C-alpha positions as CSV (number, residue, x, y, z in Angstrom):
1,M,11.6,38.7,25.9
2,V,8.1,39.3,24.4
3,T,6.7,36.3,26.3
4,L,8.0,37.7,29.6
5,L,6.7,41.2,28.8
6,S,3.3,39.9,27.8
7,K,3.0,38.2,31.2
8,I,3.9,41.4,33.0
9,F,1.8,43.9,30.9
10,I,-1.1,42.1,29.3
11,K,-3.8,41.5,31.9
12,Q,-6.9,41.9,29.7
13,K,-9.4,39.0,29.7
14,D,-11.5,40.1,26.8
15,E,-10.2,38.5,23.6
16,N,-10.3,41.6,21.4
17,E,-8.6,43.7,24.1
18,R,-5.9,41.0,24.5
19,R,-5.4,41.0,20.8
20,G,-4.9,44.8,20.7
21,A,-2.5,44.6,23.7
22,F,-0.4,42.0,22.0
23,G,-0.2,44.1,18.9
24,I,0.8,47.3,20.8
25,L,3.4,45.4,22.9
26,C,5.0,43.9,19.8
27,S,5.0,47.2,18.0
28,V,6.8,48.9,20.9
29,V,9.4,46.2,21.1
30,G,9.9,46.5,17.3
31,I,10.4,50.3,17.6
32,C,13.0,49.9,20.3
33,L,15.0,47.1,18.6
34,N,15.0,48.8,15.2
35,I,16.2,52.1,16.7
36,F,19.0,50.2,18.4
37,L,19.9,48.5,15.1
38,F,19.8,51.8,13.3
39,A,22.2,53.4,15.7
40,I,24.9,50.7,15.7
41,K,24.7,50.1,12.0
42,F,24.9,53.9,11.2
43,V,28.0,54.1,13.3
44,A,29.5,51.0,11.6
45,G,28.6,52.4,8.1
46,Y,30.1,55.8,9.0
47,I,33.3,54.3,10.2
48,S,33.6,51.8,7.3
49,G,32.3,54.1,4.6
50,S,30.0,51.3,3.3
51,V,26.9,52.4,1.5
52,A,25.4,49.0,2.0
53,I,25.7,49.1,5.8
54,T,24.5,52.7,5.9
55,A,21.5,51.9,3.7
56,D,20.8,48.9,5.9
57,A,20.8,51.2,8.9
58,F,18.2,53.5,7.4
59,N,16.2,50.4,6.4
60,N,16.0,49.6,10.2
61,L,15.0,53.2,10.8
62,S,12.2,52.8,8.3
63,D,11.2,49.6,10.1
64,A,11.0,51.6,13.4
65,G,8.6,54.0,11.6
66,S,6.6,51.1,10.3
67,S,6.3,49.6,13.8
68,F,5.1,53.0,14.9
69,V,2.4,53.0,12.2
70,A,1.4,49.5,13.2
71,L,1.2,50.7,16.8
72,L,-1.2,53.4,15.8
73,G,-3.2,50.8,13.7
74,F,-3.7,48.6,16.7
75,A,-4.6,51.5,18.9
76,F,-7.3,52.7,16.5
77,A,-8.5,49.2,15.5
78,G,-9.3,48.4,19.2
79,R,-11.8,51.2,19.5
80,E,-15.4,50.3,20.0
81,P,-18.0,50.8,17.3
82,D,-19.7,54.2,17.3
83,A,-22.4,56.1,15.5
84,E,-20.2,57.0,12.5
85,H,-18.5,53.5,12.4
86,P,-21.1,51.0,13.4
87,F,-18.9,48.0,12.3
88,G,-15.9,49.1,14.4
89,H,-12.5,50.3,13.4
90,G,-10.8,47.0,12.6
91,R,-9.8,48.0,9.0
92,Y,-7.4,50.5,10.5
93,E,-5.1,47.6,11.0
94,Y,-5.2,46.7,7.3
95,I,-4.4,50.3,6.5
96,A,-1.5,50.2,8.9
97,G,-0.2,47.1,7.2
98,F,-0.5,48.8,3.8
99,V,1.5,51.8,5.1
100,V,4.2,49.5,6.3
101,S,4.4,47.9,2.9
102,I,4.8,51.4,1.2
103,A,7.6,52.3,3.6
104,I,9.3,49.0,2.7
105,L,9.0,49.8,-1.0
106,L,10.3,53.3,-0.7
107,M,13.3,52.2,1.2
108,G,14.0,49.5,-1.4
109,F,14.0,52.0,-4.2
110,E,16.3,54.3,-2.2
111,L,18.7,51.5,-1.5
112,L,18.6,50.5,-5.1
113,R,19.5,54.0,-6.3
114,S,22.3,54.4,-3.8
115,S,23.8,51.0,-4.7
116,V,23.7,51.6,-8.4
117,L,25.6,54.9,-7.8
118,K,28.2,53.0,-5.7
119,I,28.6,50.5,-8.6
120,L,29.2,53.3,-11.1
121,H,31.5,55.2,-8.7
122,P,33.2,52.5,-6.5
123,V,35.3,53.6,-3.5
124,S,37.3,51.6,-1.0
125,V,35.5,50.4,2.1
126,N,37.2,50.0,5.5
127,D,36.0,46.5,6.4
128,S,36.7,46.3,10.1
129,I,35.9,43.4,12.5
130,F,33.6,45.9,14.3
131,S,31.4,46.1,11.2
132,I,31.2,42.3,10.9
133,V,30.2,41.9,14.6
134,I,27.5,44.6,14.2
135,L,26.1,42.8,11.2
136,V,26.0,39.4,13.0
137,I,24.2,41.0,16.0
138,S,21.7,42.6,13.6
139,I,21.0,39.2,11.9
140,I,20.4,37.5,15.3
141,I,18.0,40.3,16.4
142,K,16.1,40.2,13.1
143,I,15.7,36.5,13.3
144,Y,14.2,36.9,16.8
145,M,11.9,39.7,15.5
146,Y,10.8,37.5,12.6
147,A,10.0,34.6,15.0
148,Y,7.9,36.6,17.5
149,N,6.0,38.6,14.9
150,T,5.2,35.4,13.0
151,V,4.0,33.5,16.1
152,I,2.0,36.3,17.6
153,G,0.8,37.5,14.2
154,K,-0.8,34.1,13.5
155,K,-2.1,33.8,17.1
156,I,-4.0,37.1,16.8
157,N,-4.6,36.9,13.1
158,S,-2.9,40.2,12.3
159,S,-2.0,41.1,8.7
160,A,0.0,44.1,10.0
161,M,2.2,41.9,12.2
162,Q,2.6,39.4,9.5
163,A,3.8,42.2,7.2
164,V,6.3,43.2,9.8
165,A,7.5,39.6,10.1
166,K,8.1,39.4,6.3
167,D,10.0,42.6,6.5
168,S,12.2,41.2,9.3
169,L,12.9,38.1,7.3
170,S,13.9,40.2,4.3
171,D,16.2,42.1,6.6
172,V,17.8,38.9,7.7
173,V,18.6,38.0,4.0
174,A,19.6,41.6,3.2
175,T,22.0,41.9,6.1
176,S,23.4,38.5,5.4
177,I,24.2,39.5,1.9
178,V,25.9,42.7,3.2
179,L,27.9,40.6,5.7
180,L,29.0,38.2,2.9
181,A,30.0,41.2,0.7
182,V,32.0,42.7,3.6
183,I,33.8,39.4,4.3
184,I,34.7,38.8,0.6
185,Q,35.9,42.4,0.3
186,K,38.1,42.0,3.3
187,S,39.6,38.7,2.1
188,A,39.8,39.3,-1.7
189,D,40.0,43.1,-1.9
190,L,37.1,43.3,-4.3
191,K,34.7,46.3,-4.4
192,L,31.4,44.5,-4.0
193,D,29.6,47.0,-1.8
194,G,27.3,48.4,-4.5
195,Y,26.5,44.9,-5.9
196,G,25.5,43.7,-2.4
197,G,23.3,46.7,-2.0
198,V,21.5,46.0,-5.3
199,V,20.7,42.4,-4.3
200,V,19.5,43.6,-0.9
201,A,17.3,46.2,-2.6
202,F,15.5,43.6,-4.7
203,F,14.9,41.5,-1.6
204,I,13.4,44.5,0.2
205,L,11.2,45.4,-2.9
206,Y,9.8,41.9,-3.1
207,A,9.0,41.8,0.6
208,G,7.2,45.2,0.2
209,Y,5.2,43.9,-2.8
210,E,4.1,40.8,-0.9
211,A,3.2,42.8,2.2
212,A,1.2,45.3,0.1
213,R,-0.7,42.5,-1.7
214,D,-1.6,40.8,1.7
215,T,-3.1,44.1,3.0
216,I,-4.8,45.4,-0.1
217,D,-6.7,42.2,-0.7
218,P,-8.8,42.4,2.5
219,L,-9.4,46.1,1.9
220,L,-10.7,45.5,-1.6
221,G,-12.7,42.4,-0.6
222,L,-11.2,39.0,-0.6
223,S,-12.9,35.6,-1.0
224,P,-13.6,34.1,2.4
225,D,-11.2,31.6,3.9
226,K,-12.2,28.1,2.8
227,E,-11.8,26.7,6.3
228,F,-14.1,29.4,7.7
229,V,-16.7,28.7,5.0
230,K,-16.5,25.0,5.8
231,Q,-17.1,25.7,9.5
232,V,-20.1,27.8,8.7
233,E,-21.6,25.1,6.5
234,E,-21.1,22.4,9.2
235,I,-22.8,24.5,11.9
236,V,-25.8,25.5,9.7
237,L,-26.3,22.1,8.1
238,S,-26.0,20.2,11.5
239,H,-29.7,21.2,12.0
240,E,-31.9,18.6,10.3
241,M,-34.5,21.0,9.2
242,I,-32.0,23.0,7.0
243,S,-31.5,21.1,3.8
244,G,-29.0,23.4,2.1
245,I,-27.3,26.8,2.1
246,H,-26.2,29.2,-0.6
247,D,-25.4,32.8,-1.3
248,L,-22.9,32.9,1.6
249,V,-21.3,36.3,1.8
250,V,-18.6,37.2,4.4
251,H,-18.1,40.9,5.1
252,D,-14.7,41.5,6.7
253,Y,-14.4,44.6,8.9
254,G,-11.1,43.6,10.4
255,P,-9.7,40.5,12.0
256,D,-12.4,38.8,14.2
257,R,-14.9,41.4,13.0
258,R,-16.9,39.5,10.4
259,I,-20.5,39.7,9.4
260,I,-22.0,36.9,7.3
261,T,-25.2,36.6,5.3
262,L,-26.5,33.4,3.8
263,H,-29.7,31.7,2.5
264,A,-30.9,28.6,4.3
265,E,-33.2,26.2,2.5
266,V,-36.0,25.1,4.9
267,P,-39.2,23.0,4.4
268,G,-41.9,25.1,2.9
269,D,-44.6,23.2,4.8
270,K,-43.3,23.8,8.3
271,N,-44.7,26.3,10.8
272,I,-43.0,29.6,10.1
273,I,-42.7,30.4,13.8
274,E,-40.9,27.1,14.4
275,V,-38.5,27.8,11.4
276,H,-37.9,31.3,12.6
277,E,-36.9,30.1,16.1
278,L,-34.5,27.6,14.5
279,I,-32.9,30.4,12.4
280,D,-32.4,32.5,15.5
281,Q,-30.8,29.5,17.2
282,V,-28.4,29.0,14.3
283,E,-27.4,32.7,14.3
284,H,-26.6,32.6,18.0
285,E,-24.6,29.4,17.5
286,L,-22.5,31.0,14.7
287,K,-21.8,34.0,17.0
288,E,-20.8,31.8,19.9
289,K,-18.6,29.3,17.9
290,L,-17.1,31.6,15.2
291,N,-17.3,35.0,16.8
292,C,-19.2,36.5,13.9
293,Q,-22.5,38.3,13.4
294,S,-24.9,36.6,10.9
295,L,-28.1,37.3,9.0
296,I,-29.9,34.2,7.6
297,H,-32.5,34.5,4.9
298,M,-35.1,31.6,4.9
299,D,-35.7,30.0,1.5
300,P,-38.8,27.7,1.8
301,V,-38.5,24.7,-0.5
302,M,-41.0,21.9,-1.1
303,I,-38.6,19.0,-0.4
304,N,-41.4,16.4,-0.4
305,D,-43.1,17.4,-3.7
306,D,-42.4,14.7,-6.3
307,E,-43.2,17.0,-9.3
308,I,-40.7,19.6,-8.1
309,K,-38.1,16.9,-7.5
310,R,-38.6,15.6,-11.1
311,V,-38.4,19.0,-12.7
312,R,-35.3,20.0,-10.7
313,K,-33.5,16.7,-11.6
314,T,-34.3,17.3,-15.3
315,V,-32.9,20.8,-15.2
316,I,-29.7,19.5,-13.5
317,D,-29.3,16.5,-15.8
318,E,-30.3,18.1,-19.1
319,I,-29.1,21.7,-18.8
320,T,-26.8,22.9,-16.0
321,G,-24.9,19.6,-15.7
322,K,-24.1,19.7,-19.4
323,I,-22.9,23.3,-19.3
324,D,-20.6,22.5,-16.3
325,K,-21.0,19.9,-13.6
326,R,-19.8,22.3,-11.0
327,I,-23.0,24.4,-11.4
328,T,-25.4,23.9,-8.5
329,I,-29.1,24.7,-8.3
330,H,-30.7,26.3,-5.2
331,D,-34.1,27.7,-4.1
332,F,-35.9,25.6,-6.8
333,R,-39.6,26.1,-6.9
334,I,-42.7,26.1,-9.2
335,T,-45.3,28.8,-8.5
336,K,-48.6,29.9,-10.0
337,H,-49.3,33.6,-10.1
338,D,-52.2,35.3,-12.0
339,G,-52.9,32.0,-13.7
340,K,-49.3,31.6,-15.0
341,T,-46.9,28.9,-14.0
342,M,-43.3,30.0,-13.2
343,V,-40.2,27.9,-12.7
344,L,-37.8,29.8,-10.5
345,F,-34.3,28.9,-9.2
346,D,-30.8,30.2,-8.5
347,A,-27.8,28.8,-10.4
348,A,-24.4,29.0,-8.7
349,I,-21.8,29.5,-11.4
350,P,-18.0,29.3,-11.0
351,Y,-16.1,32.6,-11.6
352,D,-13.9,30.9,-14.2
353,I,-16.9,30.6,-16.5
354,K,-16.4,33.9,-18.2
355,A,-19.8,34.5,-19.8
356,K,-21.7,37.5,-18.4
357,D,-24.5,36.8,-15.8
358,R,-27.2,38.2,-18.1
359,E,-26.1,36.0,-20.9
360,L,-26.1,32.9,-18.7
361,E,-29.6,33.8,-17.4
362,K,-31.0,34.1,-20.9
363,M,-29.2,30.9,-22.1
364,I,-30.3,28.7,-19.2
365,S,-33.9,30.1,-19.2
366,Q,-34.3,29.4,-23.0
367,M,-32.9,25.9,-22.5
368,V,-35.5,25.2,-19.7
369,L,-38.2,26.4,-22.0
370,D,-37.0,24.3,-24.9
371,I,-37.3,21.0,-23.1
372,N,-40.9,21.5,-22.0
373,I,-40.4,20.3,-18.4
374,V,-44.0,21.3,-17.4
375,E,-47.1,20.3,-19.3
376,E,-48.8,23.7,-19.2
377,E,-47.4,27.0,-20.6
378,Y,-44.8,28.3,-18.2
379,G,-42.2,31.0,-17.7
380,V,-38.7,30.8,-16.3
381,N,-36.8,33.1,-13.9
382,V,-33.1,32.3,-13.2
383,D,-30.9,34.2,-10.8
384,I,-27.1,33.8,-11.2
385,D,-24.8,33.5,-8.2
386,R,-21.1,33.3,-8.4
387,F,-18.6,31.2,-6.4
388,E,-14.9,30.3,-6.5
389,G,-14.7,27.0,-8.5
């Protein structure tokens, strides 16, 4: 159904506009299906007197509200950048996903409360064939909703839609448990309504927790996707003049709205205009291939200087390599300023090395001074970068 509707209603050619249109279409379909499920389950719960079925009905109503919030998120996220929001409005979608997760958690707690009360004060439930048929229909519809939200959520890289997909999957499990409880009650005359509701509530709460985690992380600032980092490195290092990159930072302003900054090591003896033109070319290439804005800082290094090569190797072999072999050295240079020789470099340290950056700077600097790597008197300046080890 969604595929057919997309062919009818989605005519946009621009990728970002198509993405927003898919999100809005799926949200509208979700609202309609969840309202339908709420209506038939509420009737079934009222007729049977089942707290589990009634609570499941209101769970679908909250899903309709969540889809409406997601709809607003896609509508706002698709707006163009303006003077007040120069990086666009893409994070509205993360906020929408977070609101969806809160709605899931609230419904889970409410279902848990109602189910515990039903356990403490059990009553007979009228388990009709009508209720069983309604629950089976609900499971089939929710499986369909999980499938299309998962496929399209991955296609357009939408955390909000993936959160809705997880909620639909939890609804499949929840309604299946309610259905099982209804069947057992009907055949064995056991009062399991409240117990089934408790199990359902925990499924819903776990789904809400996962959905919240998946939307909070990008809002707080998440480590960039490793595959994306690999693609950036391959593009930048495919140019012979660039010998290395470091200090890569990815700023996420919403799906497909990324800005990256990085340092590129280039030969210090090349013409600066020539190097600058190369950097411009790389920035355009990143935008074309990865759909991201980039800002590249040039780090001139003397790659053909034998003395610098020797000193750099000594630092790696005798100091950083002995601290942790994962530590890498970047932007290594030896300069003379006001008659004083300085050894300067960046050390990239894994996050799981718990020492503070200032402590590491002092320790590495002192170790460089202790081994007398340069004949004359010299100073050391070490900058610490962090990376996921």
